[in-house]
LOSEVO-276949 format. One record per residue (C-alpha): residue in three letters; chain; x negated, y, z negated. Coordinates in Angstrom, 1 decimal. Layout:
BEGIN
<rec><residu>ALA</residu><chaine>A</chaine><X>X</X><Y>Y</Y><Z>Z</Z></rec>
...
END
This chain:
BEGIN
<rec><residu>MET</residu><chaine>A</chaine><X>0.0</X><Y>-0.1</Y><Z>0.0</Z></rec>
<rec><residu>THR</residu><chaine>A</chaine><X>-1.0</X><Y>3.6</Y><Z>0.6</Z></rec>
<rec><residu>LYS</residu><chaine>A</chaine><X>-2.0</X><Y>5.8</Y><Z>-2.0</Z></rec>
<rec><residu>GLN</residu><chaine>A</chaine><X>0.4</X><Y>8.4</Y><Z>-0.1</Z></rec>
<rec><residu>ARG</residu><chaine>A</chaine><X>3.2</X><Y>8.8</Y><Z>2.1</Z></rec>
<rec><residu>LYS</residu><chaine>A</chaine><X>4.5</X><Y>11.9</Y><Z>3.9</Z></rec>
<rec><residu>ILE</residu><chaine>A</chaine><X>8.3</X><Y>12.7</Y><Z>3.6</Z></rec>
<rec><residu>ASN</residu><chaine>A</chaine><X>10.3</X><Y>15.4</Y><Z>5.8</Z></rec>
<rec><residu>ILE</residu><chaine>A</chaine><X>12.9</X><Y>17.3</Y><Z>3.7</Z></rec>
<rec><residu>ASP</residu><chaine>A</chaine><X>14.9</X><Y>19.9</Y><Z>5.4</Z></rec>
<rec><residu>GLY</residu><chaine>A</chaine><X>11.9</X><Y>20.6</Y><Z>8.0</Z></rec>
<rec><residu>SER</residu><chaine>A</chaine><X>9.2</X><Y>20.9</Y><Z>5.3</Z></rec>
<rec><residu>THR</residu><chaine>A</chaine><X>6.7</X><Y>18.0</Y><Z>4.9</Z></rec>
<rec><residu>ILE</residu><chaine>A</chaine><X>6.4</X><Y>16.6</Y><Z>1.2</Z></rec>
<rec><residu>ILE</residu><chaine>A</chaine><X>3.4</X><Y>14.4</Y><Z>0.3</Z></rec>
<rec><residu>VAL</residu><chaine>A</chaine><X>4.2</X><Y>11.9</Y><Z>-2.3</Z></rec>
<rec><residu>TYR</residu><chaine>A</chaine><X>1.2</X><Y>10.2</Y><Z>-4.0</Z></rec>
<rec><residu>LYS</residu><chaine>A</chaine><X>1.1</X><Y>6.8</Y><Z>-5.7</Z></rec>
<rec><residu>PRO</residu><chaine>A</chaine><X>0.6</X><Y>7.2</Y><Z>-9.3</Z></rec>
<rec><residu>VAL</residu><chaine>A</chaine><X>-3.1</X><Y>6.3</Y><Z>-10.6</Z></rec>
<rec><residu>THR</residu><chaine>A</chaine><X>-1.3</X><Y>3.5</Y><Z>-13.2</Z></rec>
<rec><residu>ASP</residu><chaine>A</chaine><X>1.9</X><Y>2.1</Y><Z>-14.1</Z></rec>
<rec><residu>ILE</residu><chaine>A</chaine><X>4.0</X><Y>5.1</Y><Z>-15.8</Z></rec>
<rec><residu>ASN</residu><chaine>A</chaine><X>5.6</X><Y>4.2</Y><Z>-19.1</Z></rec>
<rec><residu>GLU</residu><chaine>A</chaine><X>7.2</X><Y>5.7</Y><Z>-22.0</Z></rec>
<rec><residu>LYS</residu><chaine>A</chaine><X>3.8</X><Y>5.9</Y><Z>-23.8</Z></rec>
<rec><residu>ASN</residu><chaine>A</chaine><X>1.4</X><Y>7.2</Y><Z>-21.4</Z></rec>
<rec><residu>LYS</residu><chaine>A</chaine><X>3.7</X><Y>9.6</Y><Z>-19.1</Z></rec>
<rec><residu>SER</residu><chaine>A</chaine><X>2.8</X><Y>12.7</Y><Z>-21.1</Z></rec>
<rec><residu>ALA</residu><chaine>A</chaine><X>-0.7</X><Y>11.9</Y><Z>-20.8</Z></rec>
<rec><residu>LEU</residu><chaine>A</chaine><X>-0.5</X><Y>11.3</Y><Z>-17.1</Z></rec>
<rec><residu>GLN</residu><chaine>A</chaine><X>1.5</X><Y>14.6</Y><Z>-16.6</Z></rec>
<rec><residu>PHE</residu><chaine>A</chaine><X>-1.2</X><Y>16.5</Y><Z>-18.4</Z></rec>
<rec><residu>LEU</residu><chaine>A</chaine><X>-4.3</X><Y>14.8</Y><Z>-16.6</Z></rec>
<rec><residu>ASP</residu><chaine>A</chaine><X>-2.2</X><Y>15.7</Y><Z>-13.1</Z></rec>
<rec><residu>LEU</residu><chaine>A</chaine><X>-1.7</X><Y>19.2</Y><Z>-14.4</Z></rec>
<rec><residu>MET</residu><chaine>A</chaine><X>-5.2</X><Y>19.4</Y><Z>-15.4</Z></rec>
<rec><residu>SER</residu><chaine>A</chaine><X>-6.3</X><Y>18.1</Y><Z>-11.9</Z></rec>
<rec><residu>THR</residu><chaine>A</chaine><X>-4.8</X><Y>21.2</Y><Z>-10.3</Z></rec>
<rec><residu>ILE</residu><chaine>A</chaine><X>-4.5</X><Y>23.9</Y><Z>-12.9</Z></rec>
<rec><residu>ASP</residu><chaine>A</chaine><X>-7.4</X><Y>25.8</Y><Z>-11.5</Z></rec>
<rec><residu>LYS</residu><chaine>A</chaine><X>-6.1</X><Y>25.8</Y><Z>-8.2</Z></rec>
<rec><residu>TYR</residu><chaine>A</chaine><X>-2.4</X><Y>27.2</Y><Z>-8.7</Z></rec>
<rec><residu>SER</residu><chaine>A</chaine><X>-2.1</X><Y>28.6</Y><Z>-11.8</Z></rec>
<rec><residu>GLU</residu><chaine>A</chaine><X>-1.8</X><Y>32.5</Y><Z>-11.7</Z></rec>
<rec><residu>LEU</residu><chaine>A</chaine><X>-1.9</X><Y>33.3</Y><Z>-15.4</Z></rec>
<rec><residu>GLY</residu><chaine>A</chaine><X>-4.8</X><Y>35.0</Y><Z>-17.0</Z></rec>
<rec><residu>LYS</residu><chaine>A</chaine><X>-7.4</X><Y>32.7</Y><Z>-19.1</Z></rec>
<rec><residu>ALA</residu><chaine>A</chaine><X>-6.0</X><Y>33.7</Y><Z>-22.6</Z></rec>
<rec><residu>GLU</residu><chaine>A</chaine><X>-2.4</X><Y>33.0</Y><Z>-21.7</Z></rec>
<rec><residu>LEU</residu><chaine>A</chaine><X>-3.0</X><Y>30.1</Y><Z>-19.6</Z></rec>
<rec><residu>ASN</residu><chaine>A</chaine><X>-4.8</X><Y>28.6</Y><Z>-22.5</Z></rec>
<rec><residu>ALA</residu><chaine>A</chaine><X>-2.3</X><Y>29.4</Y><Z>-24.9</Z></rec>
<rec><residu>LYS</residu><chaine>A</chaine><X>0.5</X><Y>27.8</Y><Z>-22.9</Z></rec>
<rec><residu>LEU</residu><chaine>A</chaine><X>-1.5</X><Y>24.4</Y><Z>-22.3</Z></rec>
<rec><residu>LYS</residu><chaine>A</chaine><X>-2.4</X><Y>24.1</Y><Z>-26.2</Z></rec>
<rec><residu>TRP</residu><chaine>A</chaine><X>1.3</X><Y>24.7</Y><Z>-26.7</Z></rec>
<rec><residu>TYR</residu><chaine>A</chaine><X>2.1</X><Y>21.8</Y><Z>-24.7</Z></rec>
<rec><residu>VAL</residu><chaine>A</chaine><X>-0.3</X><Y>19.5</Y><Z>-26.1</Z></rec>
<rec><residu>ASN</residu><chaine>A</chaine><X>1.2</X><Y>20.6</Y><Z>-29.5</Z></rec>
<rec><residu>LEU</residu><chaine>A</chaine><X>4.8</X><Y>19.9</Y><Z>-28.2</Z></rec>
<rec><residu>VAL</residu><chaine>A</chaine><X>4.5</X><Y>16.5</Y><Z>-26.9</Z></rec>
<rec><residu>LYS</residu><chaine>A</chaine><X>1.8</X><Y>15.2</Y><Z>-29.6</Z></rec>
<rec><residu>LEU</residu><chaine>A</chaine><X>-0.8</X><Y>14.5</Y><Z>-27.1</Z></rec>
<rec><residu>ASP</residu><chaine>A</chaine><X>-3.8</X><Y>13.3</Y><Z>-28.6</Z></rec>
<rec><residu>PHE</residu><chaine>A</chaine><X>-7.5</X><Y>12.8</Y><Z>-27.3</Z></rec>
<rec><residu>ALA</residu><chaine>A</chaine><X>-7.4</X><Y>8.8</Y><Z>-27.7</Z></rec>
<rec><residu>THR</residu><chaine>A</chaine><X>-4.4</X><Y>8.5</Y><Z>-25.1</Z></rec>
<rec><residu>VAL</residu><chaine>A</chaine><X>-5.9</X><Y>10.9</Y><Z>-22.7</Z></rec>
<rec><residu>LYS</residu><chaine>A</chaine><X>-9.3</X><Y>9.1</Y><Z>-22.8</Z></rec>
<rec><residu>GLU</residu><chaine>A</chaine><X>-7.8</X><Y>5.9</Y><Z>-22.1</Z></rec>
<rec><residu>TYR</residu><chaine>A</chaine><X>-6.6</X><Y>7.5</Y><Z>-18.5</Z></rec>
<rec><residu>ILE</residu><chaine>A</chaine><X>-9.3</X><Y>10.6</Y><Z>-17.8</Z></rec>
<rec><residu>SER</residu><chaine>A</chaine><X>-11.5</X><Y>7.7</Y><Z>-15.8</Z></rec>
<rec><residu>LEU</residu><chaine>A</chaine><X>-9.0</X><Y>7.6</Y><Z>-13.3</Z></rec>
<rec><residu>TYR</residu><chaine>A</chaine><X>-8.9</X><Y>11.1</Y><Z>-12.5</Z></rec>
<rec><residu>PRO</residu><chaine>A</chaine><X>-12.0</X><Y>13.2</Y><Z>-11.1</Z></rec>
<rec><residu>ASP</residu><chaine>A</chaine><X>-14.7</X><Y>14.8</Y><Z>-13.0</Z></rec>
<rec><residu>LYS</residu><chaine>A</chaine><X>-13.3</X><Y>18.4</Y><Z>-12.6</Z></rec>
<rec><residu>VAL</residu><chaine>A</chaine><X>-10.5</X><Y>17.1</Y><Z>-15.0</Z></rec>
<rec><residu>PHE</residu><chaine>A</chaine><X>-12.7</X><Y>16.5</Y><Z>-17.9</Z></rec>
<rec><residu>CYS</residu><chaine>A</chaine><X>-14.3</X><Y>19.7</Y><Z>-17.2</Z></rec>
<rec><residu>ASN</residu><chaine>A</chaine><X>-11.0</X><Y>21.9</Y><Z>-16.9</Z></rec>
<rec><residu>ILE</residu><chaine>A</chaine><X>-10.1</X><Y>20.5</Y><Z>-20.4</Z></rec>
<rec><residu>TYR</residu><chaine>A</chaine><X>-13.3</X><Y>21.1</Y><Z>-21.8</Z></rec>
<rec><residu>ASN</residu><chaine>A</chaine><X>-13.5</X><Y>24.7</Y><Z>-20.1</Z></rec>
<rec><residu>GLY</residu><chaine>A</chaine><X>-10.0</X><Y>25.4</Y><Z>-21.0</Z></rec>
<rec><residu>GLY</residu><chaine>A</chaine><X>-11.0</X><Y>25.0</Y><Z>-24.7</Z></rec>
<rec><residu>LEU</residu><chaine>A</chaine><X>-8.4</X><Y>21.8</Y><Z>-25.4</Z></rec>
<rec><residu>MET</residu><chaine>A</chaine><X>-10.8</X><Y>19.6</Y><Z>-26.6</Z></rec>
<rec><residu>GLY</residu><chaine>A</chaine><X>-9.9</X><Y>20.8</Y><Z>-30.2</Z></rec>
<rec><residu>GLU</residu><chaine>A</chaine><X>-6.2</X><Y>20.4</Y><Z>-29.8</Z></rec>
<rec><residu>LEU</residu><chaine>A</chaine><X>-6.6</X><Y>16.8</Y><Z>-28.4</Z></rec>
<rec><residu>VAL</residu><chaine>A</chaine><X>-9.0</X><Y>15.1</Y><Z>-31.2</Z></rec>
END
């Protein structure tokens, strides 16, 4: 099976990617967070302070911990770890 497929919806092409692993209740928040961190530097329009505050709020809201993130971070590019570290989120995840 391919890692992505293209779907046309109302004249727009949408690319749907296969998940990096099976998604379940236990890992869904960690995977959402890691997906976000893989593109945060590309799409965020917020300033660094505001972005970091919102990310910390989210991490606390979903009670995300480093043990869960650590289990899946190797499935993502190295820049994800850098974005977490540079965003000052290591303290929130430990």
